[in-house]
N, CA, C and O atoms as a Tripos MOL2 file, in Angstrom:
@<TRIPOS>MOLECULE
protein
  292   291    73     0     0
PROTEIN
NO_CHARGES

@<TRIPOS>ATOM
      1 N          12.2300  -13.5190   14.3190 N.3       1 MET1
      2 CA         12.1290  -12.2940   14.1970 C.3       1 MET1
      3 C          13.0990  -11.4970   14.9400 C.2       1 MET1
      4 O          13.5130  -11.9760   15.9950 O.2       1 MET1
      5 N          13.4950  -10.4500   14.5930 N.am      2 THR2
      6 CA         14.4970   -9.7720   15.5520 C.3       2 THR2
      7 C          13.8170   -8.5920   16.4170 C.2       2 THR2
      8 O          13.1090   -7.8030   15.7920 O.2       2 THR2
      9 N          13.9310   -8.4610   17.4160 N.am      3 VAL3
     10 CA         13.3240   -7.3190   18.4840 C.3       3 VAL3
     11 C          14.4910   -6.4020   18.8920 C.2       3 VAL3
     12 O          15.6150   -6.7740   19.2290 O.2       3 VAL3
     13 N          14.1270   -5.3950   18.8220 N.am      4 PHE4
     14 CA         15.3860   -4.0720   19.0860 C.3       4 PHE4
     15 C          14.6140   -3.3440   20.3580 C.2       4 PHE4
     16 O          13.3870   -3.4080   20.4190 O.2       4 PHE4
     17 N          15.2630   -2.7550   21.2160 N.am      5 THR5
     18 CA         14.6440   -1.8770   22.1840 C.3       5 THR5
     19 C          14.1930   -0.5070   21.4900 C.2       5 THR5
     20 O          14.6430   -0.2970   20.3640 O.2       5 THR5
     21 N          13.3670    0.4130   22.0480 N.am      6 TYR6
     22 CA         12.9310    1.6440   21.4620 C.3       6 TYR6
     23 C          14.6950    2.2710   21.1440 C.2       6 TYR6
     24 O          15.1000    2.5790   20.0230 O.2       6 TYR6
     25 N          15.4470    2.3370   22.2990 N.am      7 SER7
     26 CA         16.6680    2.7440   21.9400 C.3       7 SER7
     27 C          17.3410    2.6760   20.8360 C.2       7 SER7
     28 O          17.5560    3.5680   20.0160 O.2       7 SER7
     29 N          17.7580    1.2890   20.8370 N.am      8 GLN8
     30 CA         18.4680    0.6760   19.7290 C.3       8 GLN8
     31 C          17.5640    1.3050   18.1970 C.2       8 GLN8
     32 O          17.9150    2.0020   17.2450 O.2       8 GLN8
     33 N          16.2830    0.6350   18.5890 N.am      9 ALA9
     34 CA         15.4590    1.4390   16.8850 C.3       9 ALA9
     35 C          15.7140    2.8040   16.6420 C.2       9 ALA9
     36 O          16.0210    3.2230   15.5260 O.2       9 ALA9
     37 N          15.5810    3.6280   17.7990 N.am     10 ARG10
     38 CA         16.1050    5.0740   17.3660 C.3      10 ARG10
     39 C          17.2000    5.3390   16.7870 C.2      10 ARG10
     40 O          17.2510    5.9770   15.7360 O.2      10 ARG10
     41 N          18.3870    4.8040   17.5040 N.am     11 GLN11
     42 CA         19.6670    4.9220   17.1360 C.3      11 GLN11
     43 C          20.1220    4.4650   15.7030 C.2      11 GLN11
     44 O          20.9660    5.0490   15.0240 O.2      11 GLN11
     45 N          19.5200    3.4740   15.3930 N.am     12 HIS12
     46 CA         19.8680    2.2570   14.2960 C.3      12 HIS12
     47 C          18.6090    2.4010   13.4520 C.2      12 HIS12
     48 O          18.4800    1.4790   12.6470 O.2      12 HIS12
     49 N          17.5700    3.3940   13.4250 N.am     13 PHE13
     50 CA         16.7220    3.3070   12.3480 C.3      13 PHE13
     51 C          17.0860    2.9990   10.8210 C.2      13 PHE13
     52 O          16.1820    2.7840   10.0120 O.2      13 PHE13
     53 N          18.0410    2.9880   10.5560 N.am     14 SER14
     54 CA         17.9610    2.5660    8.9670 C.3      14 SER14
     55 C          18.2270    1.1100    8.7430 C.2      14 SER14
     56 O          17.8410    0.3780    7.8310 O.2      14 SER14
     57 N          19.1690    0.7950   10.0550 N.am     15 GLU15
     58 CA         19.2410   -0.4350   10.1510 C.3      15 GLU15
     59 C          18.1160   -1.6300   10.2570 C.2      15 GLU15
     60 O          18.0720   -2.7640    9.7820 O.2      15 GLU15
     61 N          17.2440   -0.8870   11.0770 N.am     16 VAL16
     62 CA         15.9490   -1.6380   11.3260 C.3      16 VAL16
     63 C          15.0920   -1.7720   10.2910 C.2      16 VAL16
     64 O          14.5520   -2.8550   10.0700 O.2      16 VAL16
     65 N          14.8370   -0.5370    9.4340 N.am     17 LEU17
     66 CA         14.2070   -0.8140    8.0800 C.3      17 LEU17
     67 C          14.8770   -2.2410    7.0890 C.2      17 LEU17
     68 O          14.2710   -3.1970    6.6030 O.2      17 LEU17
     69 N          16.0850   -1.9510    7.0630 N.am     18 ASP18
     70 CA         16.5090   -2.6410    6.3250 C.3      18 ASP18
     71 C          16.3110   -4.3130    6.5390 C.2      18 ASP18
     72 O          16.3220   -5.1410    5.6280 O.2      18 ASP18
     73 N          16.1230   -4.5920    8.0020 N.am     19 ARG19
     74 CA         16.0200   -5.6130    8.4210 C.3      19 ARG19
     75 C          14.7920   -6.0530    8.2710 C.2      19 ARG19
     76 O          14.4990   -7.1890    7.8970 O.2      19 ARG19
     77 N          13.8590   -4.9850    8.6170 N.am     20 ALA20
     78 CA         12.4160   -5.3940    8.3210 C.3      20 ALA20
     79 C          12.0020   -5.7290    6.8310 C.2      20 ALA20
     80 O          11.0070   -6.4210    6.6130 O.2      20 ALA20
     81 N          12.6510   -5.3110    5.9860 N.am     21 LYS21
     82 CA         12.7580   -5.3790    4.5850 C.3      21 LYS21
     83 C          13.1700   -6.8690    4.0330 C.2      21 LYS21
     84 O          12.6150   -7.4560    3.1040 O.2      21 LYS21
     85 N          14.3270   -7.3700    4.8570 N.am     22 ARG22
     86 CA         14.8180   -8.3640    4.7480 C.3      22 ARG22
     87 C          13.7690   -9.5190    5.2600 C.2      22 ARG22
     88 O          13.2150  -10.2190    4.4130 O.2      22 ARG22
     89 N          13.5710   -9.6610    6.3040 N.am     23 GLU23
     90 CA         12.9190  -10.4680    7.2910 C.3      23 GLU23
     91 C          11.4040  -10.4700    7.0950 C.2      23 GLU23
     92 O          10.6320  -11.4290    7.0880 O.2      23 GLU23
     93 N          11.2110   -9.4240    6.9690 N.am     24 GLY24
     94 CA          9.4950   -9.6550    6.5170 C.3      24 GLY24
     95 C           8.6580   -8.4120    7.5090 C.2      24 GLY24
     96 O           7.7940   -7.5810    7.2280 O.2      24 GLY24
     97 N           9.5220   -8.8210    9.0110 N.am     25 SER25
     98 CA          9.1640   -7.4060   10.2030 C.3      25 SER25
     99 C           9.9180   -7.3760   11.2110 C.2      25 SER25
    100 O          10.7000   -8.3130   11.3710 O.2      25 SER25
    101 N           9.8880   -6.5320   11.9440 N.am     26 VAL26
    102 CA         11.0010   -6.6440   13.2860 C.3      26 VAL26
    103 C          10.0180   -6.1080   14.1520 C.2      26 VAL26
    104 O           8.9970   -5.5330   13.7770 O.2      26 VAL26
    105 N          10.4080   -6.3430   15.4890 N.am     27 GLN27
    106 CA          9.5530   -5.5850   16.5380 C.3      27 GLN27
    107 C          10.4140   -4.9080   17.3020 C.2      27 GLN27
    108 O          11.5870   -5.2760   17.2380 O.2      27 GLN27
    109 N          10.0950   -3.8470   18.1430 N.am     28 ILE28
    110 CA         10.4100   -2.8740   18.9760 C.3      28 ILE28
    111 C           9.7200   -2.7230   20.0730 C.2      28 ILE28
    112 O           8.5690   -2.2940   20.1560 O.2      28 ILE28
    113 N          10.6020   -3.1700   21.1560 N.am     29 ARG29
    114 CA          9.9320   -2.8340   22.7060 C.3      29 ARG29
    115 C          10.1080   -2.0380   23.3840 C.2      29 ARG29
    116 O          11.2750   -1.9360   23.7620 O.2      29 ARG29
    117 N           9.1720   -1.1030   23.8910 N.am     30 ARG30
    118 CA          9.2110   -0.1630   25.0320 C.3      30 ARG30
    119 C           9.6850   -0.5410   26.3970 C.2      30 ARG30
    120 O           9.6670   -1.6650   26.9000 O.2      30 ARG30
    121 N          10.0320    0.3670   26.8170 N.am     31 LYS31
    122 CA         10.2450    0.2460   28.5810 C.3      31 LYS31
    123 C           9.0770   -0.1070   29.2800 C.2      31 LYS31
    124 O           9.2730   -0.2900   30.4820 O.2      31 LYS31
    125 N           7.9950   -0.2490   28.9150 N.am     32 GLY32
    126 CA          7.1170   -0.8260   29.6350 C.3      32 GLY32
    127 C           6.5400   -2.3120   29.2910 C.2      32 GLY32
    128 O           5.6270   -2.8640   29.9050 O.2      32 GLY32
    129 N           7.4040   -2.9540   27.9580 N.am     33 GLY33
    130 CA          7.0440   -4.2100   27.6730 C.3      33 GLY33
    131 C           6.0740   -4.0350   26.4720 C.2      33 GLY33
    132 O           5.8130   -5.0430   25.8150 O.2      33 GLY33
    133 N           5.5120   -2.8350   26.1220 N.am     34 GLN34
    134 CA          4.9190   -3.2010   24.9150 C.3      34 GLN34
    135 C           5.3770   -3.3410   23.4650 C.2      34 GLN34
    136 O           6.0440   -2.4060   23.0220 O.2      34 GLN34
    137 N           5.1500   -4.2360   22.7690 N.am     35 LEU35
    138 CA          5.8410   -4.4650   21.5190 C.3      35 LEU35
    139 C           5.0050   -3.9970   20.3850 C.2      35 LEU35
    140 O           3.8180   -4.2970   20.2590 O.2      35 LEU35
    141 N           5.7900   -3.1230   19.4290 N.am     36 PHE36
    142 CA          5.7570   -2.9980   18.1910 C.3      36 PHE36
    143 C           5.7410   -3.4680   17.1310 C.2      36 PHE36
    144 O           6.5570   -4.3580   17.3730 O.2      36 PHE36
    145 N           5.3500   -3.7030   15.5850 N.am     37 SER37
    146 CA          6.0090   -4.6040   14.5570 C.3      37 SER37
    147 C           6.2840   -3.1910   13.6970 C.2      37 SER37
    148 O           5.7540   -2.1080   13.9450 O.2      37 SER37
    149 N           6.9890   -3.3940   12.9100 N.am     38 ILE38
    150 CA          7.5420   -2.9740   11.8710 C.3      38 ILE38
    151 C           7.3420   -3.6490   10.6900 C.2      38 ILE38
    152 O           8.0330   -4.6560   10.5380 O.2      38 ILE38
    153 N           6.4550   -3.3080    9.6800 N.am     39 VAL39
    154 CA          6.3760   -4.2150    8.2800 C.3      39 VAL39
    155 C           6.2120   -3.7360    7.2750 C.2      39 VAL39
    156 O           5.1350   -3.1600    7.1220 O.2      39 VAL39
    157 N           7.0740   -3.7480    6.2750 N.am     40 PRO40
    158 CA          7.3500   -2.9120    5.0810 C.3      40 PRO40
    159 C           5.6690   -3.1990    4.2850 C.2      40 PRO40
    160 O           4.7980   -4.0420    4.5010 O.2      40 PRO40
    161 N           5.7560   -2.2370    3.4700 N.am     41 VAL41
    162 CA          4.5450   -2.0400    2.5520 C.3      41 VAL41
    163 C           5.0830   -2.7470    1.0700 C.2      41 VAL41
    164 O           6.1540   -2.4940    0.5170 O.2      41 VAL41
    165 N           4.0090   -3.7190    0.5870 N.am     42 LYS42
    166 CA          4.5190   -4.4330   -0.7100 C.3      42 LYS42
    167 C           4.0030   -3.3110   -1.4390 C.2      42 LYS42
    168 O           3.1460   -2.5970   -0.9200 O.2      42 LYS42
    169 N           4.5010   -3.0560   -2.7460 N.am     43 LYS43
    170 CA          4.1350   -2.4070   -3.8160 C.3      43 LYS43
    171 C           3.3020   -2.8840   -4.5930 C.2      43 LYS43
    172 O           3.4370   -4.0900   -4.7970 O.2      43 LYS43
    173 N           2.2830   -2.2590   -5.2330 N.am     44 ALA44
    174 CA          1.3010   -2.6650   -6.1560 C.3      44 ALA44
    175 C           1.9300   -3.1490   -7.2840 C.2      44 ALA44
    176 O           2.9100   -2.6390   -7.8270 O.2      44 ALA44
    177 N           1.3910   -4.0650   -7.5960 N.am     45 LYS45
    178 CA          1.8430   -4.5370   -9.2790 C.3      45 LYS45
    179 C           1.2710   -4.1070  -10.3790 C.2      45 LYS45
    180 O           1.6030   -4.4210  -11.5220 O.2      45 LYS45
    181 N           0.0460   -3.0840   -9.9370 N.am     46 CYS46
    182 CA         -0.2630   -2.4840  -11.1860 C.3      46 CYS46
    183 C          -0.7490   -1.2670  -10.6420 C.2      46 CYS46
    184 O          -0.9460   -0.9850   -9.4600 O.2      46 CYS46
    185 N          -0.9320   -0.5180  -11.7630 N.am     47 SER47
    186 CA         -1.3880    0.9400  -11.7800 C.3      47 SER47
    187 C          -2.4080    0.9320  -11.0380 C.2      47 SER47
    188 O          -3.0470   -0.1120  -10.9130 O.2      47 SER47
    189 N          -2.9130    2.4940  -10.1570 N.am     48 PRO48
    190 CA         -3.8020    2.5770   -9.3130 C.3      48 PRO48
    191 C          -4.9440    2.7510  -10.4960 C.2      48 PRO48
    192 O          -6.0340    2.3320  -10.1080 O.2      48 PRO48
    193 N          -4.9550    3.1810  -11.6180 N.am     49 PHE49
    194 CA         -5.9040    3.4600  -12.7660 C.3      49 PHE49
    195 C          -6.0050    1.8640  -13.3030 C.2      49 PHE49
    196 O          -7.0150    1.8720  -14.0070 O.2      49 PHE49
    197 N          -5.6570    1.0140  -13.3080 N.am     50 ASP50
    198 CA         -6.3550    0.1510  -13.9050 C.3      50 ASP50
    199 C          -7.3680   -0.4900  -13.3540 C.2      50 ASP50
    200 O          -7.1670   -1.0150  -12.2590 O.2      50 ASP50
    201 N          -8.5640   -0.5900  -13.9200 N.am     51 ILE51
    202 CA         -9.5520   -1.1290  -13.2600 C.3      51 ILE51
    203 C         -10.2060   -2.4600  -14.4080 C.2      51 ILE51
    204 O          -9.9400   -2.8410  -15.5480 O.2      51 ILE51
    205 N         -11.0860   -2.8010  -13.4290 N.am     52 ARG52
    206 CA        -11.5860   -3.9500  -14.3700 C.3      52 ARG52
    207 C         -12.6540   -3.5600  -15.4140 C.2      52 ARG52
    208 O         -13.3300   -2.5830  -15.0910 O.2      52 ARG52
    209 N         -12.9050   -4.0630  -16.4620 N.am     53 GLY53
    210 CA        -13.6370   -3.9460  -17.4170 C.3      53 GLY53
    211 C         -15.6090   -4.0990  -16.5970 C.2      53 GLY53
    212 O         -15.9440   -4.8470  -15.6780 O.2      53 GLY53
    213 N         -16.3500   -3.2770  -17.2400 N.am     54 VAL54
    214 CA        -17.5970   -3.8610  -16.8990 C.3      54 VAL54
    215 C         -18.5430   -4.0420  -18.1470 C.2      54 VAL54
    216 O         -18.9600   -3.2680  -19.0090 O.2      54 VAL54
    217 N         -18.7080   -5.3730  -17.8920 N.am     55 LYS55
    218 CA        -19.8150   -5.8720  -19.1410 C.3      55 LYS55
    219 C         -21.0950   -5.0920  -19.1880 C.2      55 LYS55
    220 O         -21.8250   -4.8080  -18.2370 O.2      55 LYS55
    221 N         -21.2610   -4.7590  -20.6020 N.am     56 THR56
    222 CA        -22.4470   -4.1850  -20.5760 C.3      56 THR56
    223 C         -23.2420   -4.3420  -22.1650 C.2      56 THR56
    224 O         -22.6140   -4.8100  -23.1140 O.2      56 THR56
    225 N         -24.3100   -4.0090  -22.2650 N.am     57 LYS57
    226 CA        -24.8120   -4.4760  -23.5760 C.3      57 LYS57
    227 C         -24.9830   -2.9680  -24.4660 C.2      57 LYS57
    228 O         -25.7230   -2.8890  -25.4470 O.2      57 LYS57
    229 N         -24.2110   -1.8680  -23.9700 N.am     58 ALA58
    230 CA        -24.1850   -0.7620  -24.4910 C.3      58 ALA58
    231 C         -23.2000   -0.8310  -25.7310 C.2      58 ALA58
    232 O         -22.0910   -1.3300  -25.5410 O.2      58 ALA58
    233 N         -23.5240   -0.3800  -26.9360 N.am     59 THR59
    234 CA        -22.8210   -0.2620  -27.9500 C.3      59 THR59
    235 C         -21.8900    1.0830  -27.8080 C.2      59 THR59
    236 O         -22.0580    1.9330  -26.9350 O.2      59 THR59
    237 N         -20.7920    1.1250  -28.9110 N.am     60 THR60
    238 CA        -20.1270    2.3900  -28.7410 C.3      60 THR60
    239 C         -20.5720    3.6670  -29.1130 C.2      60 THR60
    240 O         -20.1950    4.7730  -28.7280 O.2      60 THR60
    241 N         -21.7230    3.2320  -30.1970 N.am     61 SER61
    242 CA        -22.5720    4.3700  -30.5010 C.3      61 SER61
    243 C         -23.6390    4.7770  -29.3100 C.2      61 SER61
    244 O         -24.1430    5.8940  -29.1940 O.2      61 SER61
    245 N         -23.8410    3.8380  -28.5970 N.am     62 ASP62
    246 CA        -24.8360    4.1320  -27.2710 C.3      62 ASP62
    247 C         -24.1030    5.1940  -26.1690 C.2      62 ASP62
    248 O         -24.7640    5.9980  -25.5130 O.2      62 ASP62
    249 N         -22.8370    5.0840  -26.0870 N.am     63 ILE63
    250 CA        -22.1250    5.5600  -25.1120 C.3      63 ILE63
    251 C         -21.1850    6.7230  -26.0960 C.2      63 ILE63
    252 O         -20.3580    7.2340  -25.3410 O.2      63 ILE63
    253 N         -21.0810    7.1680  -27.2060 N.am     64 LEU64
    254 CA        -20.9940    8.0580  -27.7180 C.3      64 LEU64
    255 C         -22.1010    9.2780  -27.6510 C.2      64 LEU64
    256 O         -21.8730   10.4580  -27.3840 O.2      64 LEU64
    257 N         -23.3810    8.6540  -27.9740 N.am     65 ASP65
    258 CA        -24.6520    9.4350  -28.1240 C.3      65 ASP65
    259 C         -24.5900    9.9850  -26.5150 C.2      65 ASP65
    260 O         -24.4470   11.1810  -26.2580 O.2      65 ASP65
    261 N         -24.7220    8.9240  -25.4600 N.am     66 ALA66
    262 CA        -24.3960    9.4090  -24.1880 C.3      66 ALA66
    263 C         -23.8350   10.5390  -23.7250 C.2      66 ALA66
    264 O         -24.4340   11.3490  -23.0170 O.2      66 ALA66
    265 N         -22.4470   10.6670  -24.1690 N.am     67 ILE67
    266 CA        -21.4430   11.5540  -24.0880 C.3      67 ILE67
    267 C         -21.7700   12.7420  -24.5560 C.2      67 ILE67
    268 O         -21.4870   13.7360  -23.8870 O.2      67 ILE67
    269 N         -22.5180   12.8810  -25.9580 N.am     68 ARG68
    270 CA        -22.7500   14.2190  -26.5230 C.3      68 ARG68
    271 C         -24.1010   14.6420  -25.6520 C.2      68 ARG68
    272 O         -24.1770   15.8020  -25.2470 O.2      68 ARG68
    273 N         -24.9010   13.9320  -25.4380 N.am     69 GLU69
    274 CA        -26.0270   14.4710  -24.7240 C.3      69 GLU69
    275 C         -25.3090   15.2010  -23.3650 C.2      69 GLU69
    276 O         -25.4760   16.3810  -23.0550 O.2      69 GLU69
    277 N         -24.6320   14.4090  -22.7720 N.am     70 SER70
    278 CA        -24.1730   15.3360  -21.8410 C.3      70 SER70
    279 C         -23.5950   16.4070  -21.7640 C.2      70 SER70
    280 O         -23.7200   17.0430  -20.7170 O.2      70 SER70
    281 N         -22.9400   16.8360  -22.6370 N.am     71 ARG71
    282 CA        -22.1920   17.9620  -23.1640 C.3      71 ARG71
    283 C         -23.0760   19.2390  -23.9050 C.2      71 ARG71
    284 O         -22.8260   20.4420  -23.9730 O.2      71 ARG71
    285 N         -23.9300   18.6310  -24.2950 N.am     72 SER72
    286 CA        -25.0230   19.5870  -24.9450 C.3      72 SER72
    287 C         -25.8780   20.3940  -23.7000 C.2      72 SER72
    288 O         -26.5130   21.4040  -24.0030 O.2      72 SER72
    289 N         -25.8700   20.0410  -22.6780 N.am     73 ARG73
    290 CA        -26.5010   20.1670  -21.4620 C.3      73 ARG73
    291 C         -25.9900   21.6610  -21.0270 C.2      73 ARG73
    292 O         -26.3530   22.1510  -19.9580 O.2      73 ARG73
@<TRIPOS>BOND
     1     1     2 1
     2     2     3 1
     3     3     4 2
     4     3     5 am
     5     5     6 1
     6     6     7 1
     7     7     8 2
     8     7     9 am
     9     9    10 1
    10    10    11 1
    11    11    12 2
    12    11    13 am
    13    13    14 1
    14    14    15 1
    15    15    16 2
    16    15    17 am
    17    17    18 1
    18    18    19 1
    19    19    20 2
    20    19    21 am
    21    21    22 1
    22    22    23 1
    23    23    24 2
    24    23    25 am
    25    25    26 1
    26    26    27 1
    27    27    28 2
    28    27    29 am
    29    29    30 1
    30    30    31 1
    31    31    32 2
    32    31    33 am
    33    33    34 1
    34    34    35 1
    35    35    36 2
    36    35    37 am
    37    37    38 1
    38    38    39 1
    39    39    40 2
    40    39    41 am
    41    41    42 1
    42    42    43 1
    43    43    44 2
    44    43    45 am
    45    45    46 1
    46    46    47 1
    47    47    48 2
    48    47    49 am
    49    49    50 1
    50    50    51 1
    51    51    52 2
    52    51    53 am
    53    53    54 1
    54    54    55 1
    55    55    56 2
    56    55    57 am
    57    57    58 1
    58    58    59 1
    59    59    60 2
    60    59    61 am
    61    61    62 1
    62    62    63 1
    63    63    64 2
    64    63    65 am
    65    65    66 1
    66    66    67 1
    67    67    68 2
    68    67    69 am
    69    69    70 1
    70    70    71 1
    71    71    72 2
    72    71    73 am
    73    73    74 1
    74    74    75 1
    75    75    76 2
    76    75    77 am
    77    77    78 1
    78    78    79 1
    79    79    80 2
    80    79    81 am
    81    81    82 1
    82    82    83 1
    83    83    84 2
    84    83    85 am
    85    85    86 1
    86    86    87 1
    87    87    88 2
    88    87    89 am
    89    89    90 1
    90    90    91 1
    91    91    92 2
    92    91    93 am
    93    93    94 1
    94    94    95 1
    95    95    96 2
    96    95    97 am
    97    97    98 1
    98    98    99 1
    99    99   100 2
   100    99   101 am
   101   101   102 1
   102   102   103 1
   103   103   104 2
   104   103   105 am
   105   105   106 1
   106   106   107 1
   107   107   108 2
   108   107   109 am
   109   109   110 1
   110   110   111 1
   111   111   112 2
   112   111   113 am
   113   113   114 1
   114   114   115 1
   115   115   116 2
   116   115   117 am
   117   117   118 1
   118   118   119 1
   119   119   120 2
   120   119   121 am
   121   121   122 1
   122   122   123 1
   123   123   124 2
   124   123   125 am
   125   125   126 1
   126   126   127 1
   127   127   128 2
   128   127   129 am
   129   129   130 1
   130   130   131 1
   131   131   132 2
   132   131   133 am
   133   133   134 1
   134   134   135 1
   135   135   136 2
   136   135   137 am
   137   137   138 1
   138   138   139 1
   139   139   140 2
   140   139   141 am
   141   141   142 1
   142   142   143 1
   143   143   144 2
   144   143   145 am
   145   145   146 1
   146   146   147 1
   147   147   148 2
   148   147   149 am
   149   149   150 1
   150   150   151 1
   151   151   152 2
   152   151   153 am
   153   153   154 1
   154   154   155 1
   155   155   156 2
   156   155   157 am
   157   157   158 1
   158   158   159 1
   159   159   160 2
   160   159   161 am
   161   161   162 1
   162   162   163 1
   163   163   164 2
   164   163   165 am
   165   165   166 1
   166   166   167 1
   167   167   168 2
   168   167   169 am
   169   169   170 1
   170   170   171 1
   171   171   172 2
   172   171   173 am
   173   173   174 1
   174   174   175 1
   175   175   176 2
   176   175   177 am
   177   177   178 1
   178   178   179 1
   179   179   180 2
   180   179   181 am
   181   181   182 1
   182   182   183 1
   183   183   184 2
   184   183   185 am
   185   185   186 1
   186   186   187 1
   187   187   188 2
   188   187   189 am
   189   189   190 1
   190   190   191 1
   191   191   192 2
   192   191   193 am
   193   193   194 1
   194   194   195 1
   195   195   196 2
   196   195   197 am
   197   197   198 1
   198   198   199 1
   199   199   200 2
   200   199   201 am
   201   201   202 1
   202   202   203 1
   203   203   204 2
   204   203   205 am
   205   205   206 1
   206   206   207 1
   207   207   208 2
   208   207   209 am
   209   209   210 1
   210   210   211 1
   211   211   212 2
   212   211   213 am
   213   213   214 1
   214   214   215 1
   215   215   216 2
   216   215   217 am
   217   217   218 1
   218   218   219 1
   219   219   220 2
   220   219   221 am
   221   221   222 1
   222   222   223 1
   223   223   224 2
   224   223   225 am
   225   225   226 1
   226   226   227 1
   227   227   228 2
   228   227   229 am
   229   229   230 1
   230   230   231 1
   231   231   232 2
   232   231   233 am
   233   233   234 1
   234   234   235 1
   235   235   236 2
   236   235   237 am
   237   237   238 1
   238   238   239 1
   239   239   240 2
   240   239   241 am
   241   241   242 1
   242   242   243 1
   243   243   244 2
   244   243   245 am
   245   245   246 1
   246   246   247 1
   247   247   248 2
   248   247   249 am
   249   249   250 1
   250   250   251 1
   251   251   252 2
   252   251   253 am
   253   253   254 1
   254   254   255 1
   255   255   256 2
   256   255   257 am
   257   257   258 1
   258   258   259 1
   259   259   260 2
   260   259   261 am
   261   261   262 1
   262   262   263 1
   263   263   264 2
   264   263   265 am
   265   265   266 1
   266   266   267 1
   267   267   268 2
   268   267   269 am
   269   269   270 1
   270   270   271 1
   271   271   272 2
   272   271   273 am
   273   273   274 1
   274   274   275 1
   275   275   276 2
   276   275   277 am
   277   277   278 1
   278   278   279 1
   279   279   280 2
   280   279   281 am
   281   281   282 1
   282   282   283 1
   283   283   284 2
   284   283   285 am
   285   285   286 1
   286   286   287 1
   287   287   288 2
   288   287   289 am
   289   289   290 1
   290   290   291 1
   291   291   292 2
@<TRIPOS>SUBSTRUCTURE
     1 MET1         2 RESIDUE 1 A MET
     2 THR2         6 RESIDUE 1 A THR
     3 VAL3        10 RESIDUE 1 A VAL
     4 PHE4        14 RESIDUE 1 A PHE
     5 THR5        18 RESIDUE 1 A THR
     6 TYR6        22 RESIDUE 1 A TYR
     7 SER7        26 RESIDUE 1 A SER
     8 GLN8        30 RESIDUE 1 A GLN
     9 ALA9        34 RESIDUE 1 A ALA
    10 ARG10       38 RESIDUE 1 A ARG
    11 GLN11       42 RESIDUE 1 A GLN
    12 HIS12       46 RESIDUE 1 A HIS
    13 PHE13       50 RESIDUE 1 A PHE
    14 SER14       54 RESIDUE 1 A SER
    15 GLU15       58 RESIDUE 1 A GLU
    16 VAL16       62 RESIDUE 1 A VAL
    17 LEU17       66 RESIDUE 1 A LEU
    18 ASP18       70 RESIDUE 1 A ASP
    19 ARG19       74 RESIDUE 1 A ARG
    20 ALA20       78 RESIDUE 1 A ALA
    21 LYS21       82 RESIDUE 1 A LYS
    22 ARG22       86 RESIDUE 1 A ARG
    23 GLU23       90 RESIDUE 1 A GLU
    24 GLY24       94 RESIDUE 1 A GLY
    25 SER25       98 RESIDUE 1 A SER
    26 VAL26      102 RESIDUE 1 A VAL
    27 GLN27      106 RESIDUE 1 A GLN
    28 ILE28      110 RESIDUE 1 A ILE
    29 ARG29      114 RESIDUE 1 A ARG
    30 ARG30      118 RESIDUE 1 A ARG
    31 LYS31      122 RESIDUE 1 A LYS
    32 GLY32      126 RESIDUE 1 A GLY
    33 GLY33      130 RESIDUE 1 A GLY
    34 GLN34      134 RESIDUE 1 A GLN
    35 LEU35      138 RESIDUE 1 A LEU
    36 PHE36      142 RESIDUE 1 A PHE
    37 SER37      146 RESIDUE 1 A SER
    38 ILE38      150 RESIDUE 1 A ILE
    39 VAL39      154 RESIDUE 1 A VAL
    40 PRO40      158 RESIDUE 1 A PRO
    41 VAL41      162 RESIDUE 1 A VAL
    42 LYS42      166 RESIDUE 1 A LYS
    43 LYS43      170 RESIDUE 1 A LYS
    44 ALA44      174 RESIDUE 1 A ALA
    45 LYS45      178 RESIDUE 1 A LYS
    46 CYS46      182 RESIDUE 1 A CYS
    47 SER47      186 RESIDUE 1 A SER
    48 PRO48      190 RESIDUE 1 A PRO
    49 PHE49      194 RESIDUE 1 A PHE
    50 ASP50      198 RESIDUE 1 A ASP
    51 ILE51      202 RESIDUE 1 A ILE
    52 ARG52      206 RESIDUE 1 A ARG
    53 GLY53      210 RESIDUE 1 A GLY
    54 VAL54      214 RESIDUE 1 A VAL
    55 LYS55      218 RESIDUE 1 A LYS
    56 THR56      222 RESIDUE 1 A THR
    57 LYS57      226 RESIDUE 1 A LYS
    58 ALA58      230 RESIDUE 1 A ALA
    59 THR59      234 RESIDUE 1 A THR
    60 THR60      238 RESIDUE 1 A THR
    61 SER61      242 RESIDUE 1 A SER
    62 ASP62      246 RESIDUE 1 A ASP
    63 ILE63      250 RESIDUE 1 A ILE
    64 LEU64      254 RESIDUE 1 A LEU
    65 ASP65      258 RESIDUE 1 A ASP
    66 ALA66      262 RESIDUE 1 A ALA
    67 ILE67      266 RESIDUE 1 A ILE
    68 ARG68      270 RESIDUE 1 A ARG
    69 GLU69      274 RESIDUE 1 A GLU
    70 SER70      278 RESIDUE 1 A SER
    71 ARG71      282 RESIDUE 1 A ARG
    72 SER72      286 RESIDUE 1 A SER
    73 ARG73      290 RESIDUE 1 A ARG
């Protein structure tokens, strides 16, 4: 794992991000010795609107009746 000083990371931030993407993470060390990690966020493979189906005994007509009833109020 690559470790950058705070000053190096600030001056070459683009390189820090590229290396984090390649290696999985990089660390930045502050003057006082504190370590921080930069880790790339992985993209979700599916749409945020994809949801699992729900098993129910309701029929299509039951659902349509419930919609009509809620709209008539």
